[in-house]
Backbone as a printed PyTorch tensor [residue, N CA C, xyz], in Angstrom:
tensor([[[  0.8460,  -1.1710,   0.0000],
         [  0.0000,   0.0000,   0.0000],
         [  0.8930,   1.2360,   0.0000]],

        [[  0.5490,   2.2180,  -0.8080],
         [  1.2810,   3.4810,  -0.8410],
         [  1.0940,   4.1810,   0.4970]],

        [[  2.1240,   4.9200,   0.8890],
         [  2.0080,   5.6640,   2.1320],
         [  1.0030,   6.7970,   1.9280]],

        [[ -0.1120,   6.7460,   2.6360],
         [ -1.1050,   7.8160,   2.4930],
         [ -0.6010,   9.0980,   3.1370]],

        [[ -1.0850,  10.2210,   2.6620],
         [ -0.7170,  11.5020,   3.2580],
         [ -1.3070,  11.5920,   4.6610]],

        [[ -0.7790,  12.4940,   5.4430],
         [ -1.3150,  12.7140,   6.7890],
         [ -2.7660,  13.1810,   6.7140]],

        [[ -3.0780,  13.9760,   5.6780],
         [ -4.4590,  14.4300,   5.4890],
         [ -5.3800,  13.2470,   5.2230]],

        [[ -4.9430,  12.3290,   4.3540],
         [ -5.7690,  11.1510,   4.0430],
         [ -5.9880,  10.3090,   5.2930]],

        [[ -4.9470,  10.1270,   6.0950],
         [ -5.0880,   9.3510,   7.3320],
         [ -6.0480,  10.0300,   8.3060]],

        [[ -5.9420,  11.3390,   8.4380],
         [ -6.8500,  12.0670,   9.3370],
         [ -8.2900,  11.9350,   8.8580]],

        [[ -8.4980,  12.0060,   7.5510],
         [ -9.8430,  11.8640,   7.0040],
         [-10.3650,  10.4390,   7.2000]],

        [[ -9.5160,   9.4410,   6.9680],
         [ -9.9070,   8.0420,   7.1440],
         [-10.2440,   7.7500,   8.6050]],

        [[ -9.5740,   8.4210,   9.5090],
         [ -9.8170,   8.2280,  10.9340],
         [-11.2480,   8.6100,  11.3130]],

        [[-11.8540,   9.5620,  10.5840],
         [-13.2110,  10.0430,  10.8930],
         [-14.3190,   9.2280,  10.2330]],

        [[-13.9740,   8.2710,   9.3730],
         [-14.9800,   7.5400,   8.5830],
         [-15.8470,   6.6550,   9.4780]],

        [[-17.1600,   6.8660,   9.3550],
         [-18.1390,   6.0120,  10.0360],
         [-18.8900,   5.1420,   9.0410]],

        [[-18.9170,   5.5850,   7.7710],
         [-19.5100,   4.7880,   6.7020],
         [-18.5960,   4.8950,   5.4840]],

        [[-18.2430,   3.7600,   4.9120],
         [-17.4360,   3.7210,   3.6930],
         [-18.3230,   3.1950,   2.5840]],

        [[-18.4470,   3.9860,   1.5230],
         [-19.3570,   3.6860,   0.4220],
         [-18.5430,   3.3890,  -0.8250]],

        [[-18.9370,   2.3520,  -1.5450],
         [-18.2130,   1.9500,  -2.7480],
         [-19.1220,   1.9540,  -3.9710]],

        [[-18.5980,   2.4830,  -5.0630],
         [-19.2120,   2.2970,  -6.3710],
         [-18.9540,   0.8420,  -6.7570]],

        [[-19.5890,   0.3570,  -7.7990],
         [-19.4130,  -1.0360,  -8.2010],
         [-18.5140,  -1.1580,  -9.4350]],

        [[-19.0380,  -0.7640, -10.6010],
         [-18.2880,  -0.9470, -11.8480],
         [-17.0620,  -0.0420, -11.8700]],

        [[-15.8920,  -0.6570, -11.9370],
         [-14.6460,   0.0900, -11.9330],
         [-14.0690,   0.3030, -10.5550]],

        [[-14.7400,  -0.2080,  -9.5290],
         [-14.2400,  -0.1390,  -8.1540],
         [-14.2620,  -1.5380,  -7.5450]],

        [[-15.4630,  -2.0710,  -7.2770],
         [-15.5770,  -3.4490,  -6.7900],
         [-15.3430,  -4.4620,  -7.9100]],

        [[-15.4640,  -4.0160,  -9.1520],
         [-15.1370,  -4.8580, -10.3170],
         [-14.0880,  -4.1160, -11.1320]],

        [[-13.5380,  -4.7860, -12.1330],
         [-12.5420,  -4.1180, -12.9770],
         [-13.1790,  -3.2080, -14.0210]],

        [[-14.4840,  -3.1080, -14.0090],
         [-15.1860,  -2.2230, -14.9220],
         [-15.6710,  -2.8870, -16.1920]],

        [[-15.2530,  -4.1300, -16.4180],
         [-15.7110,  -4.8540, -17.5940],
         [-17.1780,  -5.2220, -17.4120]],

        [[-17.9740,  -4.9900, -18.4360],
         [-19.3870,  -5.3770, -18.3950],
         [-19.5770,  -6.5860, -19.2920]],

        [[-19.9620,  -7.6940, -18.6850],
         [-20.2280,  -8.9310, -19.4160],
         [-21.7400,  -9.0940, -19.5300]],

        [[-22.1900,  -9.5270, -20.6910],
         [-23.6190,  -9.7700, -20.8790],
         [-23.8390, -11.2320, -21.2480]],

        [[-24.7770, -11.8740, -20.5410],
         [-25.1080, -13.2680, -20.8110],
         [-26.0130, -13.3770, -22.0300]],

        [[-26.3370, -14.6060, -22.4260],
         [-27.1190, -14.8330, -23.6400],
         [-28.5350, -14.2400, -23.5970]],

        [[-29.0540, -14.0050, -22.3950],
         [-30.3910, -13.4020, -22.2700],
         [-30.2940, -11.9140, -21.9260]],

        [[-29.1000, -11.3430, -22.0740],
         [-28.9030,  -9.9240, -21.8030],
         [-28.6170,  -9.5960, -20.3510]],

        [[-28.5170, -10.6080, -19.4990],
         [-28.2390, -10.3460, -18.0870],
         [-26.7800,  -9.8890, -17.9240]],

        [[-26.5720,  -9.0130, -16.9600],
         [-25.2350,  -8.5070, -16.6760],
         [-24.5280,  -9.4620, -15.7230]],

        [[-23.3020,  -9.8140, -16.0710],
         [-22.4730, -10.6580, -15.2260],
         [-21.3210,  -9.8190, -14.6860]],

        [[-20.9580, -10.0200, -13.4260],
         [-19.8880,  -9.2560, -12.8090],
         [-18.9660, -10.2070, -12.0580]],

        [[-17.7000,  -9.8660, -12.0270],
         [-16.7130, -10.6480, -11.2850],
         [-16.2040,  -9.8160, -10.1170]],

        [[-16.2730, -10.3820,  -8.9250],
         [-15.8040,  -9.7210,  -7.7150],
         [-14.6160, -10.4970,  -7.1680]],

        [[-13.6730,  -9.8030,  -6.5640],
         [-12.4730, -10.4490,  -6.0410],
         [-12.6370, -10.7640,  -4.5550]],

        [[-12.2070, -11.9410,  -4.1620],
         [-12.3640, -12.3620,  -2.7680],
         [-11.5500, -11.4960,  -1.8040]],

        [[-10.4050, -10.9710,  -2.2320],
         [ -9.6170, -10.1030,  -1.3550],
         [-10.4070,  -8.8470,  -0.9870]],

        [[-11.0490,  -8.2590,  -1.9700],
         [-11.8680,  -7.0800,  -1.7010],
         [-13.0090,  -7.4370,  -0.7540]],

        [[-13.6380,  -8.5630,  -1.0070],
         [-14.7510,  -8.9910,  -0.1590],
         [-14.3380,  -9.1740,   1.2840]],

        [[-13.1750,  -9.7830,   1.4910],
         [-12.7310,  -9.9860,   2.8720],
         [-12.3880,  -8.6540,   3.5320]],

        [[-11.8480,  -7.7250,   2.7710],
         [-11.5870,  -6.3900,   3.3080],
         [-12.8630,  -5.7150,   3.7620]],

        [[-13.9130,  -5.8450,   2.9530],
         [-15.2170,  -5.2740,   3.3000],
         [-15.7380,  -5.9120,   4.5860]],

        [[-15.6150,  -7.2230,   4.7020],
         [-16.0750,  -7.9050,   5.9200],
         [-15.3070,  -7.4230,   7.1460]],

        [[-13.9810,  -7.3030,   7.0080],
         [-13.1620,  -6.8400,   8.1390],
         [-13.5420,  -5.4150,   8.5280]],

        [[-13.7420,  -4.5580,   7.5310],
         [-14.0970,  -3.1730,   7.8220],
         [-15.4320,  -3.1100,   8.5490]],

        [[-16.4040,  -3.8640,   8.0840],
         [-17.6990,  -3.9040,   8.7560],
         [-17.5880,  -4.4140,  10.1830]],

        [[-16.7820,  -5.4390,  10.3800],
         [-16.5950,  -5.9950,  11.7220],
         [-15.8800,  -5.0180,  12.6500]],

        [[-15.1230,  -4.0880,  12.0660],
         [-14.3960,  -3.1070,  12.8820],
         [-15.3100,  -1.9970,  13.3960]],

        [[-16.5610,  -1.9640,  12.9060],
         [-17.5070,  -0.9580,  13.3630],
         [-17.8430,   0.1100,  12.3420]],

        [[-17.1730,   0.0760,  11.1860],
         [-17.4800,   1.0310,  10.1230],
         [-18.5940,   0.4380,   9.2690]],

        [[-19.6380,   1.2110,   9.0250],
         [-20.7080,   0.7510,   8.1410],
         [-20.1810,   0.7530,   6.7110]],

        [[-20.6630,  -0.1960,   5.9150],
         [-20.2650,  -0.2920,   4.5060],
         [-21.5250,  -0.2060,   3.6570]],

        [[-21.4230,   0.5420,   2.5610],
         [-22.5620,   0.7100,   1.6630],
         [-22.1030,   0.6470,   0.2160]],

        [[-23.0360,   0.3790,  -0.6610],
         [-22.7980,   0.3750,  -2.1070],
         [-23.6850,   1.4460,  -2.7230]],

        [[-23.1010,   2.2090,  -3.6460],
         [-23.8250,   3.2400,  -4.3850],
         [-23.4460,   3.1100,  -5.8480]],

        [[-24.3990,   2.6640,  -6.6720],
         [-24.1130,   2.3870,  -8.0750],
         [-25.1590,   3.0210,  -8.9820]],

        [[-24.7120,   3.4910, -10.1070],
         [-25.6270,   4.0270, -11.1060],
         [-26.3690,   2.9360, -11.8580]],

        [[-25.8120,   1.7630, -11.9020],
         [-26.4430,   0.6190, -12.5730],
         [-27.1800,  -0.2280, -11.5430]],

        [[-28.0440,  -1.1000, -12.0360],
         [-28.7290,  -2.0760, -11.1880],
         [-28.3870,  -3.4660, -11.6800]],

        [[-28.0920,  -4.3480, -10.7410],
         [-27.7060,  -5.7090, -11.1000],
         [-28.0350,  -6.6660,  -9.9620]],

        [[-28.6370,  -7.7610, -10.3120],
         [-28.9170,  -8.8140,  -9.3170],
         [-27.6210,  -9.3270,  -8.7090]],

        [[-26.5540,  -9.3910,  -9.5170],
         [-25.2540,  -9.8660,  -9.0200],
         [-24.7540,  -8.9960,  -7.8660]],

        [[-24.9900,  -7.6980,  -7.9450],
         [-24.5700,  -6.7890,  -6.8740],
         [-25.3660,  -7.0740,  -5.6080]],

        [[-26.6540,  -7.3060,  -5.7460],
         [-27.4880,  -7.6250,  -4.5820],
         [-27.0190,  -8.9070,  -3.9080]],

        [[-26.6960,  -9.9050,  -4.7080],
         [-26.2260, -11.1860,  -4.1710],
         [-24.8970, -11.0040,  -3.4510]],

        [[-23.9570, -10.2890,  -4.0890],
         [-22.6390, -10.0830,  -3.4830],
         [-22.7670,  -9.2620,  -2.1970]],

        [[-23.5800,  -8.2400,  -2.2120],
         [-23.7680,  -7.4200,  -1.0160],
         [-24.3110,  -8.2710,   0.1370]],

        [[-25.2850,  -9.1270,  -0.1620],
         [-25.8460, -10.0000,   0.8750],
         [-24.7720, -10.9320,   1.4240]],

        [[-23.9380, -11.4820,   0.5510],
         [-22.8440, -12.3550,   1.0040],
         [-21.9040, -11.6410,   1.9600]],

        [[-21.6860, -10.3410,   1.7100],
         [-20.7380,  -9.5730,   2.5140],
         [-21.3840,  -8.8740,   3.7010]],

        [[-22.7020,  -9.0140,   3.8520],
         [-23.3950,  -8.3850,   4.9700],
         [-23.5850,  -6.8850,   4.7940]],

        [[-23.5690,  -6.4120,   3.5600],
         [-23.7890,  -4.9910,   3.2910],
         [-25.2880,  -4.7480,   3.2160]],

        [[-25.8020,  -3.9810,   4.1550],
         [-27.2430,  -3.7300,   4.2220],
         [-27.6740,  -2.5430,   3.3740]],

        [[-26.8230,  -1.5620,   3.2390],
         [-27.1620,  -0.3460,   2.4920],
         [-26.6720,  -0.4970,   1.0540]],

        [[-27.5860,  -0.8070,   0.1500],
         [-27.2560,  -1.0280,  -1.2610],
         [-28.1610,  -0.1380,  -2.1000]],

        [[-27.5860,   0.8750,  -2.6950],
         [-28.3230,   1.8190,  -3.5340],
         [-27.9040,   1.5850,  -4.9790]],

        [[-28.8200,   1.0550,  -5.7810],
         [-28.5440,   0.7840,  -7.1910],
         [-29.4750,   1.6090,  -8.0680]],

        [[-29.0450,   1.8180,  -9.3050],
         [-29.8470,   2.5980, -10.2450],
         [-29.9010,   4.0640,  -9.8590]],

        [[-28.8870,   4.5230,  -9.1480],
         [-28.8430,   5.9140,  -8.6650],
         [-28.2870,   6.8080,  -9.7690]],

        [[-29.1740,   7.4050, -10.5300],
         [-28.7360,   8.2970, -11.5970],
         [-28.1870,   9.6060, -11.0480]],

        [[-28.7170,  10.0490,  -9.9050],
         [-28.2030,  11.2210,  -9.2150],
         [-27.4980,  10.7210,  -7.9560]],

        [[-26.2100,  10.4540,  -8.0960],
         [-25.4780,   9.8560,  -6.9840],
         [-25.3930,  10.7760,  -5.7720]],

        [[-25.2850,  12.0730,  -6.0040],
         [-25.2040,  12.9830,  -4.8570],
         [-26.4940,  12.9440,  -4.0440]],

        [[-27.6390,  12.9480,  -4.7030],
         [-28.9130,  12.8820,  -3.9790],
         [-29.0210,  11.5630,  -3.2150]],

        [[-28.6070,  10.4690,  -3.8290],
         [-28.6380,   9.1670,  -3.1620],
         [-27.6880,   9.1570,  -1.9580]],

        [[-26.5230,   9.7550,  -2.1190],
         [-25.5350,   9.8710,  -1.0470],
         [-26.1230,  10.6610,   0.1330]],

        [[-26.7070,  11.8070,  -0.1650],
         [-27.2930,  12.6500,   0.8850],
         [-28.4280,  11.9190,   1.6060]],

        [[-29.2470,  11.1950,   0.8540],
         [-30.3450,  10.4360,   1.4380],
         [-29.8150,   9.3310,   2.3560]],

        [[-28.7830,   8.6320,   1.9170],
         [-28.1780,   7.5770,   2.7280],
         [-27.6410,   8.1430,   4.0310]],

        [[-26.9120,   9.2510,   3.9450],
         [-26.3400,   9.8420,   5.1560],
         [-27.4310,  10.2870,   6.1210]],

        [[-28.5090,  10.8550,   5.5840],
         [-29.6280,  11.2750,   6.4400],
         [-30.2430,  10.0740,   7.1500]],

        [[-30.4080,   8.9830,   6.4020],
         [-30.9700,   7.7490,   6.9810],
         [-30.0850,   7.2020,   8.0990]],

        [[-28.7610,   7.2970,   7.8980],
         [-27.8110,   6.7620,   8.8720],
         [-27.4970,   7.7460,   9.9980]],

        [[-27.8770,   9.0020,   9.8160],
         [-27.5690,  10.0170,  10.8200],
         [-26.0860,  10.3410,  10.8740]],

        [[-25.4480,  10.3490,   9.7160],
         [-24.0080,  10.6040,   9.6240],
         [-23.7830,  11.8100,   8.7220]],

        [[-22.8790,  12.6920,   9.1190],
         [-22.5450,  13.8500,   8.2990],
         [-21.5710,  13.4800,   7.1970]],

        [[-21.4800,  14.2870,   6.1490],
         [-20.5930,  13.9660,   5.0190],
         [-19.1240,  13.8840,   5.4020]],

        [[-18.7020,  14.6120,   6.4310],
         [-17.2990,  14.5580,   6.8500],
         [-16.9200,  13.1910,   7.4160]],

        [[-17.9060,  12.4010,   7.8450],
         [-17.6570,  11.0620,   8.3960],
         [-17.9630,   9.9710,   7.3810]],

        [[-18.0900,  10.3690,   6.1150],
         [-18.3750,   9.4030,   5.0460],
         [-17.1820,   9.3090,   4.1030]],

        [[-16.8500,   8.0850,   3.7380],
         [-15.8400,   7.8550,   2.7150],
         [-16.5330,   7.3360,   1.4720]],

        [[-15.9600,   7.6240,   0.3190],
         [-16.5230,   7.1370,  -0.9430],
         [-15.3870,   6.7950,  -1.8830]],

        [[-15.5190,   5.6620,  -2.5600],
         [-14.5550,   5.2640,  -3.5770],
         [-15.2780,   5.1550,  -4.9020]],

        [[-14.9010,   6.0060,  -5.8440],
         [-15.4860,   6.0260,  -7.1680],
         [-14.4050,   6.1030,  -8.2190]],

        [[-14.7850,   5.8600,  -9.4690],
         [-13.7780,   5.7710, -10.5170],
         [-14.0230,   6.6370, -11.7430]],

        [[-15.1170,   7.3870, -11.7900],
         [-15.3770,   8.1350, -13.0110],
         [-16.0210,   9.4780, -12.6850]],

        [[-16.1720,  10.2980, -13.7010],
         [-16.6760,  11.6580, -13.4900],
         [-18.0900,  11.6740, -12.9100]],

        [[-18.8870,  10.6390, -13.1440],
         [-20.2330,  10.5920, -12.5440],
         [-20.1510,  10.4840, -11.0190]],

        [[-18.9840,  10.1210, -10.4950],
         [-18.7900,  10.0040,  -9.0500],
         [-18.3250,  11.3070,  -8.4070]],

        [[-17.9290,  12.2810,  -9.2200],
         [-17.3810,  13.5230,  -8.6700],
         [-18.3040,  14.2470,  -7.7030]],

        [[-19.6170,  14.3260,  -7.9500],
         [-20.4650,  15.0260,  -6.9690],
         [-20.3800,  14.4290,  -5.5600]],

        [[-20.1790,  13.1170,  -5.4680],
         [-20.0360,  12.4830,  -4.1520],
         [-18.5990,  12.6150,  -3.6580]],

        [[-17.6410,  12.3820,  -4.5460],
         [-16.2290,  12.4880,  -4.1560],
         [-15.8990,  13.8830,  -3.6230]],

        [[-16.5150,  14.9000,  -4.1830],
         [-16.2420,  16.2700,  -3.7440],
         [-17.0080,  16.6450,  -2.4810]],

        [[-17.9880,  15.8490,  -2.0890],
         [-18.8130,  16.1430,  -0.9140],
         [-18.3910,  15.3420,   0.3190]],

        [[-17.8860,  14.1390,   0.1170],
         [-17.5710,  13.2630,   1.2530],
         [-16.2860,  13.7110,   1.9590]],

        [[-16.0970,  13.1890,   3.1620],
         [-14.9220,  13.5340,   3.9440],
         [-13.6610,  12.8230,   3.5290]],

        [[-13.7910,  11.6400,   2.9410],
         [-12.6210,  10.8470,   2.5360],
         [-12.9050,  10.2550,   1.1660]],

        [[-12.3240,  10.8580,   0.1330],
         [-12.5550,  10.4530,  -1.2520],
         [-11.3970,   9.6100,  -1.7580]],

        [[-11.7330,   8.4730,  -2.3950],
         [-10.7250,   7.5380,  -2.8970],
         [-11.0670,   7.1240,  -4.3220]],

        [[-10.0500,   6.6560,  -5.0400],
         [-10.2750,   6.0990,  -6.3730],
         [ -9.2630,   5.0070,  -6.6420]],

        [[ -9.5740,   4.1300,  -7.6040],
         [ -8.5700,   3.1740,  -8.0600],
         [ -7.5990,   3.9030,  -8.9930]],

        [[ -6.4500,   3.3280,  -9.2620],
         [ -5.4430,   4.0160, -10.0690],
         [ -5.8320,   4.2280, -11.5300]],

        [[ -6.7310,   3.4400, -12.0700],
         [ -7.1120,   3.5620, -13.4740],
         [ -8.1700,   4.6120, -13.7500]],

        [[ -8.5870,   5.3350, -12.7270],
         [ -9.6030,   6.3780, -12.9140],
         [ -9.0160,   7.5210, -13.7480]],

        [[ -9.8640,   8.2600, -14.4510],
         [ -9.3750,   9.3980, -15.2310],
         [ -8.7250,  10.4590, -14.3330]],

        [[ -7.8050,  11.2410, -14.8830],
         [ -7.1500,  12.2980, -14.1000],
         [ -8.1280,  13.2810, -13.4570]],

        [[ -9.2730,  13.5080, -14.0820],
         [-10.2770,  14.3980, -13.4910],
         [-10.7640,  13.8630, -12.1510]],

        [[-10.6380,  12.5500, -11.9520],
         [-11.0260,  11.9250, -10.6880],
         [ -9.8170,  11.8180,  -9.7610]],

        [[ -8.7360,  11.2120, -10.2310],
         [ -7.5640,  11.0000,  -9.3650],
         [ -6.9880,  12.3160,  -8.8510]],

        [[ -7.1720,  13.3830,  -9.5910],
         [ -6.6700,  14.6790,  -9.1600],
         [ -7.5170,  15.3520,  -8.1030]],

        [[ -8.6780,  14.7700,  -7.8020],
         [ -9.5920,  15.3910,  -6.8330],
         [ -9.8190,  14.5450,  -5.5790]],

        [[ -9.2090,  13.3970,  -5.4870],
         [ -9.4420,  12.5360,  -4.3310],
         [ -8.3230,  12.6780,  -3.3070]],

        [[ -8.5770,  12.1740,  -2.1180],
         [ -7.6030,  12.2240,  -1.0350],
         [ -6.6440,  11.0440,  -1.0750]],

        [[ -7.0770,   9.9490,  -1.7200],
         [ -6.2260,   8.7590,  -1.7950],
         [ -6.5080,   7.9950,  -3.0810]],

        [[ -5.4420,   7.6450,  -3.7930],
         [ -5.5260,   6.7990,  -4.9870],
         [ -4.8760,   5.4720,  -4.6230]],

        [[ -5.6350,   4.4010,  -4.6940],
         [ -5.1100,   3.0710,  -4.3690],
         [ -4.0240,   2.6780,  -5.3730]],

        [[ -3.1500,   1.8150,  -4.9510],
         [ -2.1450,   1.2600,  -5.8640],
         [ -2.6880,   0.0370,  -6.5780]],

        [[ -3.4640,  -0.7760,  -5.8650],
         [ -4.0280,  -1.9950,  -6.4560],
         [ -5.1060,  -1.6070,  -7.4600]],

        [[ -5.2490,  -2.3920,  -8.5170],
         [ -6.2630,  -2.0570,  -9.5200],
         [ -7.6960,  -2.3390,  -9.0510]],

        [[ -8.6200,  -1.6880,  -9.7310],
         [-10.0480,  -1.8990,  -9.4710],
         [-10.3980,  -3.3650,  -9.6760]],

        [[-11.2080,  -3.8890,  -8.7670],
         [-11.6290,  -5.2810,  -8.8780],
         [-10.5340,  -6.2760,  -8.5740]],

        [[ -9.3820,  -5.7970,  -8.1430],
         [ -8.2330,  -6.6540,  -7.8580],
         [ -7.4510,  -6.1650,  -6.6420]],

        [[ -8.1930,  -5.7220,  -5.6260],
         [ -7.5390,  -5.3450,  -4.3760],
         [ -7.6180,  -3.8800,  -4.0020]],

        [[ -8.1170,  -3.0000,  -4.8710],
         [ -8.2120,  -1.5780,  -4.5340],
         [ -9.1290,  -1.3550,  -3.3340]],

        [[-10.2510,  -2.0450,  -3.3060],
         [-11.1940,  -1.9050,  -2.1930],
         [-10.5530,  -2.4290,  -0.9070]],

        [[ -9.8780,  -3.5550,  -0.9730],
         [ -9.1970,  -4.1090,   0.2130],
         [ -8.1840,  -3.1080,   0.7560]],

        [[ -7.4410,  -2.4890,  -0.1610],
         [ -6.4370,  -1.5070,   0.2410],
         [ -7.0760,  -0.3510,   1.0090]],

        [[ -8.1820,   0.1560,   0.5180],
         [ -8.8630,   1.2620,   1.1820],
         [ -9.4520,   0.8170,   2.5200]],

        [[-10.0310,  -0.3740,   2.5620],
         [-10.5610,  -0.8940,   3.8320],
         [ -9.4540,  -0.9790,   4.8770]],

        [[ -8.3070,  -1.5050,   4.4880],
         [ -7.1940,  -1.6200,   5.4300],
         [ -6.6550,  -0.2540,   5.8280]],

        [[ -6.6400,   0.6910,   4.9120],
         [ -6.1880,   2.0430,   5.2390],
         [ -7.0910,   2.6550,   6.3060]],

        [[ -8.3970,   2.5290,   6.1330],
         [ -9.3470,   3.0700,   7.1210],
         [ -9.1340,   2.3890,   8.4680]],

        [[ -9.0030,   1.0700,   8.4630],
         [ -8.7960,   0.3610,   9.7300],
         [ -7.4610,   0.7410,  10.3720]],

        [[ -6.4190,   0.9020,   9.5650],
         [ -5.1180,   1.3160,  10.1120],
         [ -5.2410,   2.7000,  10.7420]],

        [[ -5.9000,   3.6220,  10.0540],
         [ -6.0720,   4.9820,  10.5740],
         [ -6.8640,   4.9890,  11.8700]],

        [[ -7.8100,   4.0640,  11.9960],
         [ -8.6700,   4.0130,  13.1830],
         [ -8.1250,   3.0860,  14.2700]],

        [[ -6.9740,   2.4680,  14.0080],
         [ -6.3540,   1.6100,  15.0040],
         [ -7.0080,   0.2520,  15.1740]],

        [[ -7.7480,  -0.2040,  14.1620],
         [ -8.4590,  -1.4830,  14.2810],
         [ -7.8900,  -2.5790,  13.3700]],

        [[ -6.9080,  -2.2550,  12.5440],
         [ -6.4080,  -3.2380,  11.5810],
         [ -5.7540,  -4.4280,  12.2660]],

        [[ -4.9070,  -4.1920,  13.2240],
         [ -4.2080,  -5.3110,  13.8840],
         [ -5.1960,  -6.2370,  14.5880]],

        [[ -6.2310,  -5.6780,  15.1930],
         [ -7.2610,  -6.4960,  15.8330],
         [ -7.9710,  -7.3490,  14.7930]],

        [[ -8.2780,  -6.7620,  13.6460],
         [ -8.9410,  -7.5140,  12.5710],
         [ -8.0410,  -8.6300,  12.0590]],

        [[ -6.7770,  -8.3560,  11.9100],
         [ -5.8460,  -9.3810,  11.4280],
         [ -5.6790, -10.4990,  12.4530]],

        [[ -5.6120, -10.1420,  13.7220],
         [ -5.5120, -11.1780,  14.7660],
         [ -6.7710, -12.0460,  14.7950]],

        [[ -7.9300, -11.4390,  14.5720],
         [ -9.1890, -12.1850,  14.5720],
         [ -9.1810, -13.2010,  13.4340]],

        [[ -8.5590, -12.8380,  12.3080],
         [ -8.4820, -13.7670,  11.1770],
         [ -7.5690, -14.9470,  11.4750]],

        [[ -6.5840, -14.7390,  12.3410],
         [ -5.6390, -15.8080,  12.6770],
         [ -6.2020, -16.7520,  13.7260]],

        [[ -7.2030, -16.2950,  14.4510],
         [ -7.7730, -17.1130,  15.5350],
         [ -8.5620, -18.2810,  15.0150]]])
């Protein structure tokens, strides 16, 4: 993991909810279509375990996606993610609604997005992250750019960064060894 700036660590320390986009963040961004037009997605187990550890550490985890997919609902259920917002054409409005529901201010929210449609949330949240393959318009505006690629460990990296900043990573790692 790249050494995060002191600002990024301070922001990660305040995170009470970490929200992830799907395509290009939890997946590598490739859209596969089955023979009946259904969307297929591939998720990485490392990212999934990071999400589980982050949730177990006390940080709420949510998904915010502009697309809708049954695969996302299934994966979220597997990971224990209760807040799943799909088909959100206005991501900022969906973000604000989620925070109101959770009773959390934007400064205590983290968001990881990969494209310009994510900018309204990335510019509003307290801790903005992106995978390294995001366009410069995105990577130039976030607090942390992961080293691992989207769908291949970027989410895990951010989860561990938040836990490290909050002092819960070592406890999570010890729990995995037990």
